[in-house]
N, C-alpha and C positions, 0 to 999 in steps of 0.2 A: 482434487485441489492442491497442489503444491505448496508447500510451506517454502519459502524462499529466503526467510531471515528471520531472525528473533532479536525483539527489542525489549530488555528489561521483564522476561517472561512473557511477552507477547508474541504471537506468531503472526507473522506477514504473509499472508497467502495471495496467490493468484488464481482464481477459480478458471478451471479450464474451458468451461461452456459459459462464458459471460460476454457482456457486450461492450462496447466503445463508449467513452474514451478509456485509455488505459488507466487503470487503477488497481491498487490493493485493498485487501481487507485485513485489518489488523483485528487480532481476537485474543481474548484471554481475560481472567479475573472477572466473568460475568459481563463482559462489554464488547463491544464490535463497534468498529468505524471503518468509513471507507475513505481513501485519499486519493484524490486524482492525481497522476503522476505529473501530468504536463510535459510530455515527453516532446523533444530529446531531453531538453535541459532544464526542467523544474521550473519554479520550485512546486514541491507537493502540496496541496491544499487540502483540507477536510471538506468532504462532501455531505457526510451524514455520521453521526455518533447516536449510538445507543449506550449508555453507561459510562462511557469514558469520560474521566474527568478532564476539567481544562487544562490542568498542569500537564496531564499525560498527553494531551492533544500535541502541546508543545513540545514535548520531549519526543514523541514518535516524529513530529515533522523535522524536529533537528537531526534526529537518527536517521530519517530518510533521504534528506537533502545530499549528502554524499553518496549516496546509492542509487539516485535517480538512473544515471546511464546503465547501470546493472540491471536494475529493475525494469526499465523500458526495453532493454534487451532480451529479459526474460519473458515478458510480455509477448513480444513479435515471435520469439520462439514458440511459446504455446499457442499464440493467436494468428500469427502471420502478418504480413504487411496489410491485408485488405481489411 
């Protein structure tokens, strides 16, 4: 599971054997959240969270927004177009 980005000590990961839709797992500080990327243009949105505080969710979304194109390209590289 490649780590593709870091946000304030949280790892943004794309699991290699994962399902659609394109999404990232944000892990760290005893928490994990999943954000759907809404490729190709976003915006990313929270799908589920275990332990990530609401203020941190907003910060992660704000940090993911300008990276959506890069993250979508990385999802396609890992998973293909199908």
